[in-house]
C-alpha positions in Angstrom: 17.5 -13.4 -7.5 16.5 -10.0 -8.9 15.8 -6.7 -7.1 12.0 -6.3 -7.2 12.4 -2.6 -8.0 15.1 -2.3 -10.7 15.3 -6.0 -11.8 19.1 -6.1 -11.3 20.7 -9.5 -10.4 21.6 -9.5 -6.7 23.2 -11.7 -4.1 20.5 -12.9 -1.7 23.1 -13.9 1.0 23.1 -12.3 4.5 26.0 -9.9 3.4 23.4 -8.0 1.3 22.1 -5.6 3.9 19.3 -4.4 1.6 18.0 -7.8 0.4 15.6 -8.4 -1.3 16.6 -5.0 -2.9 20.0 -4.1 -4.5 20.4 -0.8 -2.7 18.8 1.7 -0.2 17.5 3.7 -3.1 15.4 0.7 -4.5 14.2 -0.1 -0.9 13.0 3.5 -0.5 11.3 3.6 -3.9 9.4 0.4 -2.9 8.4 1.9 0.5 7.2 5.1 -1.3 5.1 3.0 -3.6 3.4 1.2 -0.6 3.0 4.5 1.2 1.4 6.2 -2.0 -1.0 3.2 -2.2 0.5 2.1 -5.5 0.4 -1.5 -4.4 -3.0 -3.2 -3.6 -3.8 -6.5 -2.0 -6.7 -8.1 -3.7 -9.6 -9.0 -1.5 -12.4 -11.6 -2.2 -15.7 -10.1 -2.9 -17.8 -11.4 0.0 -21.1 -10.3 -1.6 -22.1 -8.1 1.3 -23.8 -4.8 0.6 -24.1 -1.8 3.0 -27.0 -1.7 5.3 -29.6 1.0 4.8 -28.1 3.0 7.7 -24.6 2.8 6.2 -25.9 3.7 2.7 -27.7 6.9 3.9 -25.2 8.0 6.5 -23.9 11.5 5.5 -20.3 12.1 4.7 -18.4 13.6 7.7 -15.5 15.9 7.1 -13.2 16.8 9.9 -11.1 20.1 9.9 -8.1 19.7 7.9 -9.2 16.5 6.2 -11.3 17.8 3.3 -12.9 15.2 1.1 -12.1 12.3 3.4 -14.9 10.1 4.7 -14.7 8.8 8.3 -15.3 5.1 8.4 -16.5 3.6 11.7 
């Protein structure tokens, strides 16, 4: 088995406390990629379009959250 981050060959046994990664560093790199939205899970297009109310609703910006739209 190979580490998903650095591709180093690793032992997948229970003695490898970082599995499926080779080290704490690779595990944290992977976590950072998820947190930074570097990975995406594909979704099937369901062909739905926003209703007229959703399409014309103004963008709401909360204090401290500039340029972020609140989704209900």
